[in-house]
C-alpha positions in Angstrom: -53.4 12.0 -6.2 -52.8 11.9 -10.0 -55.3 9.3 -12.0 -52.5 8.6 -14.8 -54.7 6.1 -16.6 -57.0 8.6 -17.5 -55.0 10.2 -20.2 -54.0 9.1 -23.7 -50.6 7.6 -24.5 -48.7 10.1 -26.5 -46.2 6.8 -27.7 -43.7 9.2 -29.0 -43.3 13.2 -28.6 -43.4 15.2 -32.1 -39.6 14.9 -32.1 -39.5 12.1 -34.2 -42.3 13.6 -36.6 -40.5 16.9 -36.9 -37.3 15.1 -37.4 -36.3 14.6 -41.1 -32.3 14.7 -42.0 -31.5 16.3 -38.8 -30.3 14.3 -35.7 -30.3 15.3 -31.8 -26.8 15.9 -30.1 -27.3 14.7 -26.6 -24.8 15.6 -23.5 -24.9 13.9 -20.3 -23.7 16.6 -18.1 -22.1 16.1 -14.2 -22.0 19.8 -12.6 -18.5 20.6 -12.0 -16.9 23.1 -9.1 -15.4 25.1 -12.2 -17.5 24.6 -15.0 -20.8 26.7 -14.7 -23.8 26.3 -17.1 -23.3 29.7 -18.7 -19.9 28.6 -19.9 -20.7 25.1 -21.4 -21.2 25.3 -25.5 -24.9 24.6 -25.6 -25.5 26.2 -28.6 -23.9 22.9 -30.1 -26.6 20.9 -28.4 -30.2 20.1 -29.0 -30.7 17.9 -25.5 -28.5 18.3 -22.1 -29.3 15.4 -19.6 -28.1 16.7 -16.2 -27.1 13.7 -14.1 -28.1 11.9 -11.8 -31.0 11.6 -9.5 -32.0 8.4 -7.6 -34.6 6.4 -6.7 -34.7 7.2 -3.0 -37.4 5.7 -0.6 -39.3 5.0 -4.0 -39.2 8.5 -5.3 -37.0 10.2 -7.3 -34.7 12.7 -5.6 -31.1 14.4 -5.5 -28.7 12.6 -3.2 -27.0 16.2 -3.1 -29.7 18.6 -2.6 -27.4 21.4 -3.7 -27.9 19.8 -7.2 -31.3 21.7 -7.2 -29.7 24.9 -7.5 -27.1 23.8 -10.2 -30.4 22.4 -11.9 -31.8 25.9 -11.6 -28.9 27.3 -13.1 -29.1 25.4 -16.2 -32.3 25.6 -17.0 -32.0 29.5 -17.0 -30.0 29.2 -19.9 -33.2 27.9 -22.2 -33.2 32.0 -22.1 -30.0 32.0 -24.3 -30.5 28.8 -26.2 -35.0 28.7 -26.3 -34.5 25.7 -28.6 -32.1 23.5 -25.9 -34.0 20.7 -24.3 -32.9 20.3 -20.6 -33.7 16.9 -19.1 -32.9 14.9 -15.8 -31.7 11.3 -15.6 -32.3 9.1 -13.1 -29.8 6.4 -12.3 -26.6 5.5 -13.3 -23.9 2.6 -13.2 -24.5 1.0 -9.4 -27.7 3.0 -8.6 -30.0 0.9 -7.2 -33.8 0.8 -6.2 -35.1 0.1 -9.6 -36.3 -3.1 -9.4 -38.2 -2.9 -6.1 -39.8 0.5 -7.4 -41.0 -0.8 -10.8 -42.2 -4.3 -9.1 -45.9 -3.0 -8.3 -48.4 -0.6 -9.1 -48.5 1.1 -6.1 -44.4 1.8 -6.0 -44.6 2.8 -10.1 -47.4 5.3 -9.2 -45.6 6.7 -6.4 -42.6 7.1 -8.4 -44.3 8.5 -11.5 -46.0 11.1 -9.2 -42.5 12.0 -8.1 -41.2 12.3 -11.4 -44.2 14.7 -12.7 -43.3 16.9 -9.2 -39.8 17.3 -9.5 -40.0 18.1 -13.6 -42.8 20.6 -12.9 -40.7 22.0 -10.4 -37.4 22.8 -12.1 -39.7 23.2 -15.8 -37.8 20.4 -17.3 -38.2 19.1 -20.9 -37.9 15.2 -20.2 -36.7 12.2 -18.3 -34.0 9.9 -19.2 -34.1 6.4 -17.4 -30.6 4.9 -16.7 -31.4 1.7 -15.0 -28.4 -0.4 -15.1 -30.0 -3.4 -15.9 -33.1 -4.7 -15.7 -33.4 -8.2 -14.4 -29.2 -8.1 -14.4 -27.9 -7.4 -11.2 -24.9 -5.4 -12.1 -22.6 -3.9 -9.7 -24.7 -6.0 -6.8 -27.9 -3.9 -7.8 -31.2 -5.7 -7.3 -32.8 -7.5 -9.7 -35.5 -10.0 -10.6 -36.7 -11.7 -13.6 -39.9 -9.7 -13.3 -38.3 -6.6 -14.5 -38.5 -7.5 -18.0 -42.1 -6.9 -18.3 -42.3 -4.4 -15.2 -39.5 -2.2 -17.1 -42.2 -1.6 -19.7 -44.8 -0.9 -17.5 -42.8 1.7 -16.0 -42.1 3.2 -19.2 -45.6 3.3 -20.3 -46.7 4.9 -17.1 -43.8 7.5 -17.1 -45.2 8.3 -20.7 -48.8 8.8 -19.5 -47.8 10.7 -16.6 -45.5 13.1 -18.6 -48.1 13.6 -21.1 -50.0 15.3 -18.3 -47.5 18.2 -18.0 -48.0 21.5 -20.2 -44.2 21.3 -21.2 -43.6 18.9 -23.9 -41.4 15.9 -22.4 -39.1 13.9 -24.2 -38.8 10.4 -22.3 -35.5 8.4 -23.1 -33.5 5.4 -21.4 -30.3 4.4 -21.0 -29.5 1.1 -22.8 -27.0 -1.8 -23.0 -24.1 -1.7 -26.2 -24.4 -5.6 -26.1 -27.1 -7.9 -27.2 -27.7 -9.7 -24.0 -29.0 -6.9 -22.4 -32.2 -7.1 -24.9 -33.0 -10.5 -23.6 -34.3 -8.7 -20.6 -36.6 -5.6 -22.1 -39.5 -6.1 -24.3 -37.7 -3.5 -26.6 -40.6 -3.3 -29.3 -43.2 -2.5 -26.3 -40.9 -0.1 -24.8 -40.2 1.9 -27.8 -44.0 2.6 -28.0 -43.4 5.1 -24.9 -39.7 6.3 -25.5 -38.9 9.0 -27.9 -35.3 7.6 -27.9 -33.0 4.8 -26.6 -29.6 6.0 -25.7 -27.2 3.1 -26.5 -24.1 3.0 -24.3 -21.8 2.1 -26.7 -19.3 2.5 -24.5 -17.0 0.6 -22.2 -17.7 -2.3 -24.4 -14.6 -3.5 -23.0 -13.5 -2.8 -19.5 -10.6 -2.2 -17.5 -10.2 -5.6 -16.2 -10.3 -7.3 -19.4 -7.3 -9.7 -20.0 -6.5 -8.5 -23.2 -7.0 -4.9 -24.7 -9.4 -3.5 -27.2 -11.9 -0.9 -28.3 -14.1 0.2 -25.5 -16.1 2.4 -27.9 -15.4 1.4 -31.7 -17.6 2.3 -34.4 -17.0 -0.3 -37.2 -18.2 -4.0 -37.2 -15.2 -6.1 -35.7 -15.7 -9.9 -36.4 -14.2 -12.7 -34.6 -11.7 -13.0 -37.6 -10.5 -9.7 -37.5 -8.8 -11.0 -33.8 -7.6 -14.0 -34.7 -4.0 -15.1 -34.1 -4.1 -12.8 -31.4 -3.9 -13.0 -27.5 -7.5 -12.0 -27.4 -8.6 -14.8 -29.7 -6.5 -17.2 -27.4 -8.4 -16.1 -24.4 -11.8 -16.7 -26.0 -11.1 -20.3 -27.2 -9.8 -21.2 -23.8 -13.1 -20.2 -22.5 -15.5 -21.3 -25.2 -16.8 -24.4 -23.9 -17.3 -22.4 -20.4 -19.4 -19.8 -22.3 -21.1 -22.4 -24.3 -22.4 -23.6 -21.1 -23.5 -20.4 -20.0 -25.5 -19.9 -23.1 -23.3 -16.7 -24.3 -21.8 -16.7 -27.7 -19.0 -13.8 -27.7 -19.2 -11.3 -30.5 -16.9 -8.1 -30.5 -18.9 -5.0 -29.9 -19.6 -2.0 -31.4 -21.9 0.7 -32.7 -22.8 -0.8 -36.2 -23.5 -4.4 -34.6 -25.8 -3.4 -31.9 -27.7 -0.7 -34.2 -28.0 -3.5 -36.8 -29.1 -5.9 -34.3 -31.8 -3.2 -32.6 -33.0 -2.5 -36.2 -33.4 -6.2 -36.9 -35.2 -6.5 -33.6 -37.9 -4.2 -34.8 -36.6 -0.9 -33.6 -37.3 2.5 -35.6 -33.7 3.7 -36.7 -34.9 7.1 -35.6 -35.3 5.9 -32.1 -31.9 5.1 -31.5 -29.2 7.6 -30.4 -25.4 5.9 -30.3 -23.0 6.6 -27.8 -19.3 8.5 -27.9 -17.1 8.3 -24.9 -15.5 11.9 -23.8 -13.0 9.6 -21.9 -10.6 6.8 -22.6 -9.5 3.2 -20.9 -6.2 2.5 -20.4 -3.9 -1.2 -19.9 -0.7 -1.6 -18.6 2.2 -4.1 -19.1 1.0 -4.5 -22.9 3.6 -5.9 -25.4 4.5 -4.1 -28.4 3.1 -6.6 -30.8 0.3 -5.1 -33.1 1.2 -2.0 -31.5 -0.7 -3.2 -28.5 -3.8 -3.9 -30.0 -5.9 -7.5 -28.9 -2.9 -8.3 -26.8 -2.6 -9.3 -22.8 -2.0 -6.8 -20.3 -1.3 -6.9 -16.4 -4.4 -4.6 -15.3 -5.9 -0.9 -15.9 -3.4 1.8 -15.8 -5.9 4.3 -15.5 -9.8 3.3 -14.8 -10.7 6.0 -17.1 -9.4 9.3 -18.0 -11.2 12.6 -19.5 -10.4 13.3 -23.0 -9.1 16.6 -21.8 -6.3 14.8 -19.8 -5.8 12.4 -22.7 -5.2 15.6 -25.0 -2.9 17.2 -22.5 -0.8 14.2 -21.3 -1.0 12.0 -23.9 -1.7 13.0 -27.7 1.1 15.5 -26.7 3.6 13.2 -25.3 6.1 11.6 -28.0 6.6 8.4 -26.2 2.6 8.0 -27.2 1.8 7.1 -31.1 -1.6 7.4 -32.2 -2.8 4.3 -34.3 -6.1 4.1 -36.3 -8.0 0.8 -36.7 -10.0 1.0 -40.0 -12.3 -2.1 -39.1 -13.2 -0.7 -35.6 -13.0 2.7 -37.0 -11.4 3.9 -33.9 -8.5 5.3 -32.8 -6.0 4.2 -29.9 -2.7 5.1 -28.3 0.2 3.3 -27.5 3.5 3.6 -25.4 6.1 1.0 -26.4 8.6 2.8 -23.6 6.1 2.4 -21.1 4.0 -0.4 -22.5 0.6 1.5 -21.9 -2.5 0.9 -24.0 -5.2 3.5 -24.3 -8.6 3.3 -26.1 -10.8 6.5 -26.5 -12.8 8.7 -29.1 -11.3 11.6 -30.8 -12.4 14.0 -32.9 -11.8 12.0 -35.9 -14.0 9.2 -34.6 -16.7 11.4 -33.1 -17.2 13.1 -36.3 -17.6 9.6 -37.9 -20.1 8.4 -35.7 -22.1 11.2 -36.1 -22.0 10.9 -39.9 -22.8 7.2 -39.2 -25.8 8.4 -37.4 -26.7 10.2 -40.6 -26.4 8.0 -42.9 -28.1 5.6 -41.1 -31.3 7.7 -40.4 -30.7 7.2 -36.8 -31.9 9.5 -33.9 -28.5 11.2 -33.1 -26.1 10.8 -31.2 -25.0 11.1 -27.2 -22.0 11.4 -25.2 -20.6 10.9 -21.5 -20.1 13.0 -20.6 -19.6 17.0 -21.3 -17.3 18.0 -18.6 -14.6 15.2 -19.8 -14.2 17.6 -23.2 -11.6 19.5 -23.5 -12.0 23.3 -23.1 -9.8 24.5 -26.1 -10.6 24.7 -29.7 -11.5 21.8 -32.0 -13.4 19.7 -29.0 -14.9 16.2 -29.1 -18.3 18.2 -29.3 -17.0 21.0 -32.1 -16.4 17.9 -34.2 -19.6 16.3 -33.6 -21.5 19.3 -34.1 -20.0 20.2 -37.3 -20.3 16.9 -38.9 -23.9 17.1 -37.8 -24.5 20.3 -39.6 -22.4 19.2 -42.7 -24.8 16.3 -43.0 -27.8 18.3 -43.1 
């Protein structure tokens, strides 16, 4: 059994010390049948995060054992890209087991030992914890109030354990792009042990929302910007109900949550913002304001990868691209079909990358690589070019 407490805590790896004007470009990657590691544009990335393992019987494991071979193939690409960091993600939306695993010292020790064994076996460069979310039973996952403190302990013990490995390890976690999440996380304490927090600044409005909006906006949207729209009317109708719940609605965006996190004491160089390589779409949307902040009759597509958006919607004359200068985000609207699509395109991901550089953040990440177009002028290429230009 490993005696983790005997090793010193390296609060952050050398990544932060060496980082000056450069930023990380991280891709979450879900292996695809027809998109193999040797085909990936790995030269445009600093980190790639293989997704996902899960908490199974208190340990980090693959549900699909075939993913072990796929991960080995990805790690083998470091021969051609020696500066690339290959990491593993544990969790994801709807993934359960975190609360129980983190609840006791014995359970945490068992999990950390499985992480050390896993990362040693596959010769990995780090771990991303994607617990959605501590103390919040999202997607009916287990949660308890003590998750707040237990998450800190888990990250501390993971840092200690990863520091025992010969290969330098990057420790990250996926955090939410909305403020309520941070009520349930001891963020200043957690950041003593994590290299980066990957802020999921996407899905900022869901497919079940009664009004349309930007799901991955960069710019600071204020309530006044949606005044005199159906979105405003809906929020006004629920104001008292939200007040009773202790909740105040604030339009979500990269700029809002980054400012909030910095004000909460997070080092900007530890903040990695998120881009969406997919879109959200609503149907039954009236043409006023070209569909923005309007009512809808439900989800048109739960989500659509950017490759599909470019192929089927950007090239369709029935759809027109609009740019919101406040949100610094594009959207597509078809008056003929009454369909509204919120997404990131090559312009918006470039701006997000430039923002990360200007703000001296840790970098930018995205979900997920397989959703990008395989054609020229991809989302990743736009992101990469912006990162190089800004150095």
